[in-house]
MDAnalysis code that builds the backbone (N, CA, C; Angstrom):
import MDAnalysis as mda
import numpy as np

u = mda.Universe.empty(324, n_residues=108, atom_resindex=np.repeat(np.arange(108), 3), trajectory=True)
u.add_TopologyAttr("name", ["N", "CA", "C"] * 108)
u.add_TopologyAttr("resid", np.arange(1, 109))
u.add_TopologyAttr("resname", ["MET", "PHE", "GLY", "ILE", "GLY", "LEU", "PRO", "GLU", "LEU", "ALA", "VAL", "ILE", "ALA", "LEU", "VAL", "ALA", "MET", "ILE", "VAL", "LEU", "GLY", "PRO", "ASP", "ARG", "LEU", "PRO", "GLN", "VAL", "ALA", "LYS", "GLN", "ALA", "GLY", "GLN", "MET", "ILE", "ARG", "GLN", "VAL", "ARG", "ARG", "MET", "ALA", "ASN", "ASN", "ALA", "ARG", "ASP", "ASP", "LEU", "ARG", "ASP", "GLU", "LEU", "GLY", "PRO", "GLU", "TYR", "ALA", "ASP", "LEU", "GLU", "LEU", "ARG", "ASP", "LEU", "ASP", "PRO", "ARG", "VAL", "ILE", "VAL", "ARG", "LYS", "HIS", "VAL", "MET", "GLU", "ALA", "LEU", "ALA", "GLU", "GLU", "ASP", "ASP", "GLU", "ALA", "SER", "ARG", "PRO", "GLY", "GLY", "ARG", "PRO", "LEU", "ALA", "PRO", "GLY", "GLU", "LEU", "PRO", "PRO", "TYR", "ASP", "THR", "GLU", "ALA", "THR"])
u.atoms.positions = np.array([
    [-102.431, 37.669, 54.662],
    [-102.879, 39.213, 54.683],
    [-101.784, 39.991, 55.151],
    [-100.783, 39.946, 53.998],
    [-99.694, 40.783, 54.140],
    [-98.487, 40.515, 55.524],
    [-98.743, 39.295, 55.911],
    [-98.091, 38.751, 56.604],
    [-98.331, 39.317, 58.122],
    [-99.565, 39.824, 58.808],
    [-99.539, 40.679, 59.489],
    [-100.537, 39.403, 60.363],
    [-99.799, 38.897, 61.757],
    [-100.757, 37.994, 62.620],
    [-101.790, 38.803, 63.496],
    [-102.208, 38.212, 64.240],
    [-103.164, 38.698, 65.364],
    [-102.798, 39.558, 66.272],
    [-101.443, 39.136, 66.867],
    [-100.709, 40.480, 67.691],
    [-100.770, 41.717, 67.016],
    [-100.180, 41.868, 65.521],
    [-99.954, 43.000, 64.986],
    [-101.395, 43.622, 64.418],
    [-102.290, 42.930, 64.420],
    [-103.685, 43.338, 64.166],
    [-104.258, 44.096, 65.622],
    [-104.117, 43.595, 66.576],
    [-104.422, 44.113, 67.874],
    [-103.686, 45.389, 68.297],
    [-102.556, 45.357, 67.936],
    [-101.448, 46.632, 68.023],
    [-102.232, 47.821, 67.071],
    [-102.475, 47.591, 65.770],
    [-103.253, 48.221, 64.780],
    [-104.442, 49.102, 65.442],
    [-105.131, 48.094, 65.897],
    [-106.547, 48.375, 66.461],
    [-106.571, 49.459, 67.570],
    [-105.215, 49.040, 68.545],
    [-105.500, 49.786, 69.682],
    [-104.733, 51.121, 69.395],
    [-103.864, 51.405, 68.213],
    [-103.101, 52.569, 68.302],
    [-104.059, 53.357, 67.490],
    [-105.100, 52.477, 66.646],
    [-106.532, 53.470, 65.650],
    [-107.170, 53.945, 66.743],
    [-107.757, 53.294, 67.749],
    [-108.822, 53.669, 68.968],
    [-108.012, 54.741, 69.566],
    [-106.672, 54.839, 69.633],
    [-106.377, 55.655, 70.384],
    [-106.365, 57.243, 69.836],
    [-105.648, 57.072, 68.305],
    [-105.765, 58.211, 67.424],
    [-106.847, 58.810, 67.099],
    [-107.992, 58.085, 66.847],
    [-108.995, 58.516, 66.096],
    [-109.933, 58.737, 67.049],
    [-110.019, 57.917, 68.352],
    [-111.171, 58.015, 69.524],
    [-112.377, 56.766, 68.991],
    [-112.866, 56.368, 69.765],
    [-114.043, 55.267, 69.983],
    [-115.137, 56.132, 69.011],
    [-115.324, 57.352, 68.886],
    [-116.210, 58.007, 68.393],
    [-116.120, 57.845, 66.574],
    [-115.177, 58.152, 66.127],
    [-114.911, 58.221, 64.761],
    [-114.009, 57.118, 64.264],
    [-113.821, 55.690, 64.924],
    [-113.473, 54.832, 64.708],
    [-114.387, 53.799, 63.553],
    [-115.533, 53.703, 64.144],
    [-116.621, 53.060, 63.213],
    [-116.701, 53.669, 61.806],
    [-116.758, 54.983, 61.496],
    [-117.042, 55.571, 60.555],
    [-115.697, 55.474, 59.210],
    [-114.553, 55.710, 60.214],
    [-113.156, 55.195, 59.427],
    [-113.105, 53.974, 58.882],
    [-113.322, 53.191, 59.855],
    [-113.751, 51.314, 59.448],
    [-114.574, 51.384, 58.061],
    [-115.897, 52.079, 58.444],
    [-116.912, 51.694, 57.262],
    [-116.012, 52.555, 56.024],
    [-115.531, 53.582, 55.888],
    [-114.939, 54.129, 54.485],
    [-114.009, 53.234, 54.057],
    [-113.000, 52.572, 55.016],
    [-112.030, 51.917, 54.725],
    [-112.374, 50.633, 53.865],
    [-113.634, 49.857, 54.401],
    [-114.402, 48.903, 53.715],
    [-114.964, 48.774, 52.170],
    [-115.472, 50.560, 52.466],
    [-115.738, 50.933, 50.983],
    [-115.023, 51.060, 49.844],
    [-113.891, 51.853, 50.386],
    [-112.752, 51.594, 49.801],
    [-111.949, 50.403, 49.020],
    [-112.054, 49.444, 49.880],
    [-111.452, 48.050, 49.472],
    [-112.137, 47.416, 48.702],
    [-113.415, 47.531, 48.908],
    [-114.627, 47.112, 48.053],
    [-114.439, 47.849, 46.497],
    [-114.325, 48.955, 46.380],
    [-114.239, 49.550, 45.492],
    [-112.666, 49.294, 44.607],
    [-111.551, 49.305, 45.141],
    [-110.480, 48.758, 44.436],
    [-110.803, 47.398, 43.972],
    [-111.358, 46.395, 44.828],
    [-111.456, 45.032, 44.420],
    [-112.632, 45.328, 42.945],
    [-113.378, 45.696, 42.980],
    [-114.050, 45.859, 41.594],
    [-113.547, 46.430, 40.680],
    [-112.888, 47.689, 40.715],
    [-111.884, 47.839, 39.813],
    [-110.891, 47.059, 39.091],
    [-110.460, 46.418, 40.073],
    [-109.650, 45.100, 39.527],
    [-110.215, 44.123, 38.647],
    [-111.352, 43.757, 39.404],
    [-112.378, 42.967, 38.657],
    [-112.563, 43.348, 37.220],
    [-113.126, 44.413, 37.117],
    [-113.386, 45.135, 35.693],
    [-112.212, 45.124, 35.207],
    [-111.212, 45.403, 35.492],
    [-109.830, 45.431, 34.568],
    [-109.622, 44.147, 33.971],
    [-109.557, 43.215, 34.947],
    [-109.258, 41.564, 34.532],
    [-110.610, 41.359, 33.349],
    [-111.818, 41.569, 33.649],
    [-112.539, 41.341, 32.694],
    [-112.328, 42.006, 31.115],
    [-112.111, 43.164, 31.343],
    [-111.730, 44.010, 30.155],
    [-110.721, 43.488, 29.312],
    [-109.731, 42.928, 30.244],
    [-108.530, 42.385, 29.470],
    [-108.765, 41.044, 28.851],
    [-109.781, 40.213, 29.405],
    [-110.089, 39.124, 28.904],
    [-110.877, 39.221, 27.661],
    [-111.667, 39.996, 27.745],
    [-112.572, 40.394, 26.918],
    [-111.680, 40.999, 25.333],
    [-110.797, 42.015, 25.677],
    [-109.946, 42.091, 24.668],
    [-109.023, 40.902, 23.947],
    [-108.927, 40.241, 24.799],
    [-107.613, 39.042, 24.407],
    [-108.535, 37.782, 23.336],
    [-109.602, 37.724, 23.792],
    [-110.590, 36.821, 22.959],
    [-110.906, 35.465, 23.820],
    [-111.435, 34.581, 23.060],
    [-112.010, 33.263, 24.031],
    [-110.882, 32.368, 24.661],
    [-109.578, 32.202, 23.943],
    [-108.592, 31.380, 24.292],
    [-107.954, 32.090, 25.504],
    [-108.347, 33.082, 25.809],
    [-108.085, 33.692, 27.228],
    [-108.650, 33.735, 28.195],
    [-109.915, 32.991, 28.216],
    [-111.348, 33.264, 29.043],
    [-110.905, 32.797, 30.355],
    [-109.837, 32.021, 30.578],
    [-109.387, 31.397, 32.301],
    [-108.198, 32.373, 32.615],
    [-107.961, 33.368, 31.901],
    [-106.852, 34.045, 32.204],
    [-106.931, 34.760, 33.705],
    [-105.808, 34.578, 34.605],
    [-105.908, 35.451, 35.716],
    [-104.940, 36.415, 35.822],
    [-104.871, 37.309, 36.607],
    [-103.770, 38.172, 36.804],
    [-102.675, 37.900, 37.560],
    [-102.660, 36.671, 38.284],
    [-101.607, 36.174, 38.859],
    [-100.766, 35.503, 37.672],
    [-101.183, 35.074, 36.905],
    [-100.366, 34.456, 35.993],
    [-99.401, 35.276, 35.372],
    [-99.731, 36.539, 35.185],
    [-98.966, 37.672, 34.573],
    [-97.595, 38.050, 35.517],
    [-97.549, 37.661, 36.730],
    [-96.546, 37.868, 37.714],
    [-95.263, 37.314, 37.263],
    [-94.084, 38.062, 37.029],
    [-93.145, 37.331, 36.793],
    [-92.632, 36.169, 37.715],
    [-92.752, 36.226, 38.860],
    [-92.509, 35.224, 39.767],
    [-93.086, 34.148, 39.538],
    [-94.525, 34.104, 39.301],
    [-95.349, 33.100, 38.817],
    [-94.612, 32.242, 37.596],
    [-94.173, 33.049, 36.419],
    [-94.023, 32.615, 35.591],
    [-92.811, 31.884, 35.500],
    [-91.601, 32.334, 36.339],
    [-90.314, 31.637, 36.222],
    [-90.504, 30.509, 37.106],
    [-91.240, 30.730, 38.311],
    [-91.521, 29.503, 39.220],
    [-92.256, 28.143, 38.346],
    [-93.261, 28.683, 37.547],
    [-93.921, 27.444, 36.548],
    [-93.021, 26.843, 35.441],
    [-92.026, 27.617, 34.990],
    [-90.751, 27.137, 33.878],
    [-90.049, 26.291, 34.756],
    [-89.705, 26.627, 35.999],
    [-88.565, 25.837, 36.547],
    [-89.205, 24.615, 36.960],
    [-90.553, 24.389, 37.549],
    [-90.959, 23.136, 38.056],
    [-91.154, 22.185, 36.872],
    [-91.707, 22.923, 35.676],
    [-91.426, 21.900, 34.668],
    [-90.285, 21.447, 34.153],
    [-89.287, 22.269, 34.161],
    [-87.963, 21.779, 33.948],
    [-87.292, 20.692, 35.043],
    [-87.803, 20.713, 36.060],
    [-87.495, 19.655, 37.193],
    [-88.459, 18.424, 36.926],
    [-89.681, 18.396, 36.132],
    [-90.348, 17.541, 36.213],
    [-89.786, 16.659, 34.823],
    [-89.414, 17.590, 34.004],
    [-88.808, 16.900, 32.745],
    [-87.553, 16.022, 33.096],
    [-86.554, 16.737, 33.976],
    [-85.530, 15.976, 34.193],
    [-85.778, 14.719, 35.407],
    [-86.710, 14.688, 36.492],
    [-87.199, 13.798, 36.759],
    [-87.989, 12.419, 35.825],
    [-88.528, 12.848, 34.487],
    [-88.881, 12.022, 33.720],
    [-87.776, 11.314, 33.094],
    [-86.664, 12.157, 32.748],
    [-85.328, 11.769, 31.995],
    [-84.751, 10.626, 33.033],
    [-84.536, 10.998, 34.187],
    [-83.944, 9.948, 35.242],
    [-84.788, 8.833, 35.482],
    [-86.191, 8.430, 35.198],
    [-86.746, 7.380, 35.495],
    [-87.063, 6.391, 34.122],
    [-86.314, 7.096, 32.853],
    [-86.352, 6.383, 31.961],
    [-85.261, 5.208, 31.987],
    [-85.422, 4.137, 31.188],
    [-84.522, 2.983, 31.385],
    [-82.988, 2.767, 31.238],
    [-82.576, 3.971, 30.271],
    [-81.172, 4.385, 30.226],
    [-80.936, 5.424, 31.464],
    [-81.440, 6.093, 31.980],
    [-81.214, 6.964, 33.094],
    [-81.293, 6.370, 34.312],
    [-80.690, 4.772, 34.641],
    [-80.898, 4.418, 35.836],
    [-79.616, 5.139, 36.779],
    [-79.755, 4.920, 38.099],
    [-78.370, 5.568, 38.622],
    [-77.360, 4.341, 38.877],
    [-75.976, 4.884, 38.987],
    [-75.016, 4.181, 39.098],
    [-74.762, 3.237, 40.217],
    [-74.494, 1.965, 39.927],
    [-74.150, 1.398, 41.219],
    [-72.775, 1.874, 42.024],
    [-72.352, 1.426, 43.084],
    [-71.363, 2.103, 43.937],
    [-70.077, 1.458, 43.165],
    [-69.423, 1.947, 42.930],
    [-67.837, 1.754, 41.906],
    [-67.976, 1.787, 40.866],
    [-69.572, 2.111, 40.239],
    [-69.512, 2.044, 38.626],
    [-68.981, 3.344, 37.963],
    [-68.267, 3.448, 36.861],
    [-67.950, 4.679, 36.308],
    [-69.239, 4.796, 35.120],
    [-69.022, 6.360, 35.337],
    [-70.426, 7.139, 34.331],
    [-69.631, 6.924, 33.070],
    [-70.852, 6.730, 32.225],
    [-70.454, 6.405, 30.455],
    [-69.424, 7.609, 30.131],
    [-68.579, 7.080, 29.121],
    [-67.872, 8.005, 28.658],
    [-68.005, 8.151, 27.092],
    [-68.286, 9.447, 26.527],
    [-68.351, 9.742, 25.261],
    [-67.085, 10.227, 24.717],
    [-66.506, 9.692, 23.850],
    [-65.037, 10.287, 23.440],
    [-65.401, 11.158, 22.227],
    [-66.562, 11.374, 21.775],
    [-66.824, 12.449, 20.726],
    [-67.236, 13.658, 21.193],
    [-67.692, 13.305, 22.286],
    [-68.173, 14.899, 23.239],
    [-67.461, 16.029, 23.125],
    [-66.038, 15.470, 23.365],
    [-64.859, 16.737, 23.501],
    [-63.900, 16.606, 22.884],
])
């Protein structure tokens, strides 16, 4: 949750109690909870509208999948998996100690 641990939450609660006072704190907490529920509901509606507009082939679409960091990570992991597959092929065996790598005279 945003990298906030228990000690940080305790400090935030203490400051909120001092600033708002014990009388208004429950009311403010209730309003914050309602606002979070409303934002979550709006995000879910936006996701559902996007799924409806894109059609049935995108029924399993998640908004996290559209994050550029997730897309790059996915492609990098696929490329690494392909390299592992190539290395595990019979011709892709590791070199023995002292063995020279193959040399292609037509490569350069």
